[in-house]
N, C-alpha and C positions, 0 to 999 in steps of 0.2 A: 720706930722713929719715922717721922714723916719725910717726904722728899725735901721739903723746905728746911727741916732740921738738919738733914744730911748736908745739903748745900751750904747752909750757914756754918756748920761745924768745919767743913773744909775751908770755907772763906776766912775763918778765924786763924787758920794755920799760916805759918810764915811762907810768903810768896804766892799763896793762893788768892784768887779773886772769884767771887761768886756773882753770877749773872742769871737771874731767873731760875731756870731748872738745871743749870750747869755750873760747874766750877772749873777754873783753869789755872795752871801754873806753868811758868816758863823755866827752862833748865838750860844752862850753858855748861857743856863739858869741855874737854881740852880742845877738841876740833869741831864739835858739832853743837847745834842748838836745837832744842825741842820745845814744842808746846804740847802739854798734856791736858786732856779734858775728861771730866767725869760728867756723865749725863744721868741724872736721877731717874727719869721716866723709863729709860731702857736699861738702867743699871749696867753701864758699860764704861770702859776707859778707852779713849782713843789717843794714839800717839801721832804727832805731826812733826816731821823734820823741817826745820826752818832753813831756807836757803840763805846764802851769804848776804843778799840784799836786805834781809830782815823783814821783807814784805810778803814773800812767797813761802807757803808751807804746803807740803804734800803729806798725805797719810802714809804711814809706814807700818809694816807688820811687827809684831812684838819680837820676833826672832832677830830683828835688826837693831833693837833698842838695847843700849848698854845695860848689863845686869844691875849695876849700882843704882841706876835711875829707876828701873822697875822695882827694886827693893825699896827705894825711898817712897815711891808711890804707894806700895802696899802698906808701908809703915804709916804714911799719912792717912790712908783709908782707915786703918785700924784705930788710929788716934781719934779720928772723927766718928768712930762707932759704925763703920761700914765694913761689911764682909769683904775680906781681902781677896777671896776667890773671884770677885767681880773683875779684878785686874786681868784675869786670864780669859775672860769670856770673849768669844768671837761674835762678830755681827753676822 
């Protein structure tokens, strides 16, 4: 599957938006908001915690991300035909 195909497949899923070589989804939990990005060229997933103003986001480590969100991301990757181990990759 090409990079474009993987991005398009994620972009077709609920909540995901594709932009060039990346796809992004926003998640709102009980108290926290996250932006999650998949980058096809580097085959990695980045998690960003969104501050209360909705304008500022900071990258966060996977260990601080709620388990249900990480599980949803792996499920979405699998549905899009992307290896779920990518979610665990470090930069």
